[in-house]
Structures are given as C-alpha cells and as structure tokens.
C-alpha positions in Angstrom: -7.6 12.4 -94.6 -7.7 8.7 -93.7 -10.9 6.7 -94.3 -11.7 3.6 -92.2 -14.3 1.4 -93.8 -15.5 -1.9 -92.4 -15.8 -4.8 -94.8 -18.5 -7.1 -93.4 -18.7 -10.8 -93.8 -21.9 -12.6 -95.1 -23.8 -15.8 -94.6 -25.7 -17.7 -97.2 -28.7 -18.5 -94.9 -30.3 -20.4 -97.8 -28.6 -21.8 -100.9 -29.9 -23.8 -103.8 -27.9 -24.6 -106.8 -30.3 -24.8 -109.8 -27.9 -26.1 -112.4 -24.9 -25.3 -114.6 -25.1 -22.5 -117.2 -23.7 -22.5 -120.7 -20.9 -20.1 -119.6 -19.7 -22.6 -117.0 -21.1 -20.7 -114.1 -24.1 -22.0 -112.0 -27.6 -20.7 -111.4 -28.2 -20.2 -107.7 -31.0 -19.1 -105.5 -29.6 -17.8 -102.2 -30.6 -15.6 -99.3 -27.5 -13.6 -98.2 -27.2 -11.7 -94.9 -24.4 -9.4 -93.9 -23.1 -9.9 -90.3 -21.1 -8.0 -87.8 -17.8 -9.8 -88.4 -15.7 -7.6 -90.6 -12.3 -6.6 -92.0 -11.2 -3.0 -91.8 -9.8 -1.1 -94.8 -7.8 2.1 -94.1 -7.4 4.4 -97.2 -5.7 7.7 -97.8 -4.5 9.6 -100.8 -0.9 9.0 -101.7 1.6 9.5 -104.6 1.3 5.8 -105.6 -1.0 2.9 -104.7 0.3 0.5 -102.1 -1.4 -2.2 -100.1 -0.3 -3.2 -96.6 -1.7 -6.4 -95.2 -2.3 -7.3 -91.6 -3.5 -10.9 -91.5 -3.9 -13.7 -94.0 -4.8 -12.5 -97.5 -3.5 -12.8 -101.1 -0.6 -10.4 -101.6 0.1 -8.0 -104.5 -2.1 -7.8 -107.6 -3.8 -11.0 -106.7 -5.6 -9.2 -103.8 -9.2 -8.1 -104.7 -8.5 -4.7 -103.1 -5.9 -3.9 -105.7 -8.0 -5.4 -108.5 -10.9 -3.2 -107.4 -8.6 -0.1 -107.4 -7.3 -0.9 -110.9 -10.9 -1.5 -112.2 -12.1 1.8 -110.8 -9.1 3.7 -112.3 -10.1 2.3 -115.7 -13.7 3.5 -115.2 -12.6 6.9 -114.0 -10.0 7.2 -116.8 -7.3 8.4 -114.5 -5.0 7.2 -111.7 -6.5 7.1 -108.1 -3.3 6.5 -106.1 -3.9 5.6 -102.4 -2.2 4.1 -99.4 -4.3 1.1 -98.5 -4.0 -1.0 -95.3 -6.2 -4.0 -94.8 -6.7 -5.5 -91.4 -8.1 -9.0 -91.9 -10.4 -10.8 -89.5 -12.5 -12.8 -91.9 -11.0 -16.2 -92.6 -9.9 -16.6 -96.3 -11.6 -19.1 -98.5 -14.3 -19.8 -96.0 -17.5 -18.8 -97.9 -17.8 -15.7 -95.8 -17.1 -13.3 -98.6 -14.1 -11.6 -97.1 -12.2 -10.9 -100.3 -15.4 -9.6 -102.1 -16.3 -7.4 -99.2 -12.8 -5.9 -99.2 -13.1 -5.1 -102.9 -16.4 -3.4 -102.3 -14.9 -1.4 -99.4 -12.0 -0.3 -101.8 -14.4 0.9 -104.4 -16.3 3.0 -101.8 -13.1 4.3 -100.3 -11.5 5.5 -103.5 -14.8 7.0 -104.7 -15.0 9.0 -101.5 -11.3 10.0 -101.5 -11.5 11.4 -105.0 -15.1 12.6 -105.0 -16.1 10.3 -107.9 -19.7 10.4 -108.9 -19.7 7.2 -110.8 -22.0 4.2 -110.8 -19.9 1.5 -109.0 -22.3 -1.3 -109.7 -20.9 -2.4 -113.1 -17.4 -2.5 -111.7 -18.5 -4.5 -108.7 -20.4 -7.0 -110.9 -17.3 -7.5 -113.1 -15.2 -8.2 -110.0 -17.6 -10.8 -108.7 -21.2 -11.5 -107.8 -20.6 -11.1 -104.1 -18.9 -7.7 -104.6 -22.3 -6.4 -105.9 -24.0 -7.6 -102.7 -21.4 -5.9 -100.5 -21.9 -2.5 -102.2 -25.5 -2.7 -100.8 -25.1 -4.8 -97.6 -28.0 -5.8 -95.5 -29.9 -8.8 -96.8 -30.7 -9.8 -100.4 -32.2 -12.7 -102.4 -29.7 -13.4 -105.2 -30.3 -15.3 -108.4 -28.5 -15.9 -111.7 -24.9 -16.6 -110.8 -25.4 -14.4 -107.7 -25.4 -11.1 -109.4 -29.2 -10.7 -109.6 -30.0 -9.0 -106.3 -33.4 -8.3 -104.8 -33.9 -6.6 -101.4 -34.9 -9.1 -98.7 -36.1 -8.8 -95.2 -33.1 -8.6 -92.8 -32.6 -11.7 -90.7 -31.6 -10.2 -87.3 -30.2 -12.5 -84.7 -27.0 -14.1 -83.3 -24.9 -16.6 -85.2 -22.1 -18.9 -84.0 -19.4 -19.3 -86.6 -16.8 -22.1 -86.9 -14.0 -22.5 -89.5 -11.7 -25.6 -89.6 -8.6 -23.6 -90.6 -8.3 -24.6 -94.2 -9.7 -23.4 -97.5 -11.9 -25.1 -100.0 -11.8 -24.1 -103.7 -15.1 -22.8 -104.9 -14.4 -23.9 -108.4 -13.6 -27.4 -107.3 -16.7 -27.6 -105.2 -19.0 -26.6 -108.0 -17.1 -29.0 -110.3 -17.8 -31.8 -107.8 -21.4 -30.7 -107.6 -21.7 -31.2 -111.4 -20.1 -34.6 -111.2 -22.4 -35.8 -108.4 -25.5 -34.4 -110.1 -26.5 -32.1 -107.2 -28.1 -32.9 -103.9 -30.8 -31.5 -101.6 -31.1 -29.8 -99.1 -27.6 -28.3 -98.5 -26.6 -28.8 -102.0 -22.9 -28.0 -101.8 -22.0 -29.8 -98.6 -21.5 -33.3 -100.1 -19.6 -31.7 -103.0 -17.3 -29.8 -100.5 -16.7 -33.0 -98.6 -15.7 -34.7 -101.9 -13.1 -31.9 -102.5 -12.0 -31.8 -98.8 -12.7 -35.1 -97.0 -11.6 -33.6 -93.6 -14.9 -31.7 -93.6 -16.8 -34.9 -92.9 -15.2 -35.2 -89.5 -15.5 -31.5 -88.9 -19.2 -31.5 -89.5 -19.6 -34.5 -87.2 -17.7 -32.8 -84.5 -19.9 -29.6 -84.8 -23.1 -31.6 -84.2 -26.6 -30.8 -85.2 -27.9 -27.4 -86.3 -24.8 -26.2 -88.1 -24.9 -25.2 -91.8 -22.2 -24.5 -94.3 -22.1 -21.0 -95.8 -21.6 -20.7 -99.5 -19.2 -23.3 -100.9 -17.5 -23.6 -97.4 -15.4 -24.2 -95.5 -17.0 -22.1 -92.7 -20.2 -23.2 -90.8 -22.8 -21.2 -88.9 -25.5 -21.9 -86.4 -28.3 -19.5 -85.7 -28.9 -18.6 -82.0 -31.6 -16.8 -80.1 -29.2 -15.0 -77.8 -25.5 -14.1 -77.6 -25.2 -16.5 -74.7 -26.6 -19.3 -76.8 -24.2 -18.5 -79.6 -21.2 -18.5 -77.3 -22.3 -21.8 -75.8 -22.4 -23.3 -79.3 -18.8 -22.5 -79.9 -17.5 -23.3 -76.4 -15.1 -26.2 -76.5 -14.6 -26.3 -80.3 -11.0 -26.7 -81.3 -11.0 -24.5 -84.3 -11.4 -20.8 -85.2 -14.7 -19.5 -83.8 -16.6 -16.3 -83.7 -19.9 -15.0 -82.5 -21.6 -12.4 -84.8 -24.9 -10.7 -85.1 -27.0 -9.3 -87.9 
C-alpha cells in the first residue's frame, strides 16, 4: 500500500510579535490559514527508511520528514521503516510552512501505515510550532511561540502568491526585530528587509495590497475571485502561484 498525503502551505493572515521570551523565542499572536498550494508525500512500508526528493528541499537527516519519522519511532518504541518520496511545490524558506507541513504529513502517513494509535501532538510540538498547526489544518489563532492553537473561523477566498526566489533566515529576522525594537503594523517586514535588503525593491515592485507571510520571503494578496488573483500575479518576474482557502 502506498499512501499519498498532501502537505498544504499556510499564510499568516495576521501577525503580531509581542516580544522576546526568556528562552530566546518570541511571543506571537497570529491568524494562520491553510491554503490549496501543497507538497505531496508518498509513503509505503519498506525494509529501511529512505527519502527521495523531487524538488528543492534539505537532503538527508536535515529534512523535517526524516526528523519526524525518527521522532515517531522514538515515541512508538520501535522502527517504522518506510519508503518516502516528497514532491515539492512549496518554495523553501518562504514563510509558507512547507517543511513543517511535510513533517506533519510524515507523522500522519507513518501512523496510518503502521496502525499506531498514538497522540501525535507532543511529537509535532517538539518538531516545531507550525507542525502542530498542520496536524489540524484549517484555520487557527496561535499564541505563545505559535504552539498555543485555538480554532478560528476559516478565511475562504483566493490568494495571489509571489516569492522572490531566495530564502530569509527566520532566526536572523527575529534577531533583527529584537535589535530594531519591533514595529507596527507588519512587524517583521522591516526586520526582514534589514536581513535581506533585496526585499525592499521586491515589495516596491509588487505594489500596494501585498503582505509578507511569517518571516518571509513570500508575499500574498487577497483577492475576491480567481481572475483577480491571476491578474495580481500577471507580469511579475518571480515565482508566482494562485491558491484558495
């Protein structure tokens, strides 16, 4: 049996950074919405665990899919060998949550393959705040460092997406936020531009109505219709996508 699980991207429709925590993380208040753009994880039982990548993603044990597999094996107390193939469509390091969504898909896939009746939430939280969200999907208001999830009303609609083609380090962006003392209303944009100055020209080229998701470097623009979303990305010289929620 081969399982095929979509790993959806997300948008931070709202994001406020409330301050630094004693543990070095940051308190946030964010509204997260899963969208139709997704990676695809194929999983089947095998003598040993392997990961094949189709698209741009970290290789080997640095990949969150394998980290999730190892963490679930530890929780289960036994090997869970599987042949895993990841088809990437979500840009890496873009604030769209691709790696975290892949990890959540891996947890669900292995649990189904091996009939595990385990609470996956603690494993997901240990892997990362966004992994917890992707176990649930839909829409959520997140607090704490992003791990305190509360169901939220879905935000249906169309979204134009644009990514400049380069990554921005989340850790560096939050470090820059600390150094600048924060900023309203899109609190991480100025910090992201400090880390990656090319974003200033990119945001100017996008024009009004575009917002950065997470710590960047992808941007989104809400649209009333698919045609409006496609019009928003027409002519942009970068990676673009039209998605819905």
